[in-house]
Residue, then its C-alpha position, 0 to 999 in steps of 0.5 A: m907485437k907480431s912481425v909481417t913479411p919484411a917490407s919492400p927494401s927502404q927507397t933510399t939509402g942517402l940521408l938527403s934523399t928527396i924525402v929527407v929534404v922535403a920533410a926538414l923544409g915542411y918542417f921549417v915552414d911549420i915552424y915558421d907558422l908556428i911561431l909566427f904568431s907569438i911574434v906578431r901577437v901585439a902588433s896584429l892586435n894593435e892593427l885590428g883595434i886591441t890596444a889595451a894591455d889586458q886585451v891584448t893579452s886575453q885576446g893574444l891567449y884566445l887565440i894561441n888557445m884556438q891555435m894549439g885546440g886545432m892543433l890537438l884535434g889535428g893530431i888525432l886526425w893526421g896520425v889515423l890517416g897517416d896509418k890508414k891511408g899513407r904517411l905522403s897524404v899527410l904529408f903533402g895534405s898538412i902543409l896544404i891546409y895550414s898554407l892556405a890558412n896562413i895566407a888568409n891570416g894575411f886578410v883578417q878584419t876581425i879576431d873572430q875571422y883570426a880566431w878560426l883561422r887559427l883553429i884551422a892552421g893548427i890542425g894543419l900544422a899538426g901533421e908536418l912533423g910526424a909524417g916526415i919523421t916517420l917517412v923518414s924512419e921507414t925510409l932511411p936503413k936503421e943504421k943512419r935514420g937517426y941522422g936523418t931525423m937530427i937533419v929533419a929537426t935542425v933545418g925545421v926549427s931554424g924556421a921561427m929565426l926567419a919567422y921573427w926576422v920577417g915579421d920584424k922587417f915586413g909586418w905580421r901580414n906578409a909575414y903570414f903571406v910569406g909563410g903560406g908562399l913558402g908552403l905552396a913552394l913545397l908542393a911542388l917537391r911531391v913529384g918524386v917523393y914515394e910511399s915508405g916500402m913497410y907501410e905499403q907492405a902493411k896495407k897488404s896484410e890484413v890487419e887493422r891501421g891507425n886505430f887510435f883507440a888501440l893505444f888505450t885497449n892494451g896495457p903495455r902499448l899504453a904505457r909506452y906511448l904515455k912514457c913517450l908523451l912525458i918525455g917531451v913534456p920539459l921542453w914545452f915547460v921551457v919554451g911555453i912557460l919560461i921563455t914565453l914568460s920572459p918579460e915577467f921572469g925579467k923583472d923578478l929576476g932583477l935584470t938591468g933591463p927590459v926583455t921580450a918574449g920576442l927575442g927570447v923565442f928567437w935566442c931559445y929556438f936558435g940554440l934548439v938548432f945546435g941541440d937537435f944536431a947535437s942530440g941526435t949526433l949523439s944518440q948514433l955515437l953512443r948507439s943508444r936514444n935513451r942515453a942520449l936523452q937522459i943526458f940532455l934532460v940533466f942538462c935541461g935541469l941544470m940550465v933551468g937552475v941557471y935560468l931561475f937562480a944564477i943570473r939575478g941583476a944580470s943583463p938582458t945580453v946575459f939573459y938572451a945567452v942563457c935563453f940560447v944555451l937554454g935552447i940547447a939543452v931543450g934540442f932533443w925534439a926530433l930525438f923525441v918524436t923519432v923514439a916515439a916512432e921506434q916505439f911502435g909498429t908500422n900500423l900505429r907509427a904515424t899515430v903515435a909519432t903525430t899524436a905524441p909531440n902534439f900532445a907534448r905541446g898540449s901540456v902547456v894547458l896543463l903546466v900554465p894553470i900548475f905553474q900559476y897555481t905553485a906561484a901563488a901558492l908560493g908566493q904573497p897575495g898579488a905577488p906570485n913567486r914564479v921564480l920557485a913556482g918555476a923551480v918546482v914544476g920544471l924539476a917535476s916534468l924533468l924527473i918523470a921525464f927522466w924515469a920515462v925514458s929510463t923505463l922505455p925499451e932503447s929503440f937504436g938499431k931496432d927494425l921497424d917491419y912490424v905492426e902491432l897485434d892484440e895478443a889473444 
């Protein structure tokens, strides 16, 4: 890791600059579209002729996997493009693709059409957050960038609540149209947004930019990258298992009434709004990203324990309240992406900041079968023990994430004007 000639000064010092506003609104629409399918899954599949419960589940998982596959592919694609062609090309290119895909989603008539459009939408959805966080981190003064990324996340995650409201009130096809329209409207803000000075300076050097495989050719660099990925896994354990399987956990916990995944997602993401605000502010006040993350991981562990063991026989209202507080506890998503961006040089920063959140999301693909196997092993034939399995898998992911944070270099106030070079 070596320094290069200092880049041109940051183009803005204001927390509400055009770059911050566009990144925040872009993430708002990104989250709206990302969560929307989970909300309208049953209604949309029923209208397409899939009504049997087992078919709704299997086809729904198929479509979610197509979207996730698109996000994993898009994470690499947009990350590499962000370092090779610029952060702005990714920010607005990704918005354009997922907006058009979601408008098209409103017209689907078959499952195959739905699946391919979820794949395309997933590719588009993969790029916005990483590009936005990278731009904000590189253009704001180092003393303020934590507040800037906090604004991006706090505004962004509230898109999930709009998705729930629009999907519930206006139907699934109109909900897709609204999401696509919001994204296309954002493209009007393209005027007045400029590339970061650090990136423009790095372009003038001869160092290679956007080489994804460079993350794997240097031991210390690979270790930093893997640790960044591990920090985000507990959040997706909570969202992908505890919240998504709210109806199943509700039955296992003997709640006094049924609960829905849609409302679980709504209240969890409502909590995330406050959590992202709190974690970003805390990291600035403590002048430490790592200590803020450690505090939130401990808080998350406590709330997972409350969710699994402290609300047996409670009412749905109490359950949703716990989902809300659990959302606050995992509200370190933007802080996680900020740390990933701050750990790497300008020639790999967009690659890391874009792939890290998408690979963390992709961890659900591994977490789900591990959870299912553990539940079966701890339960009886035909009666998996989801509660104990949740405790085991959740504790493991939290301990690993805590270790990863504790062994990463502190990045608060770090000068980001450098590139990653392999030492001879």
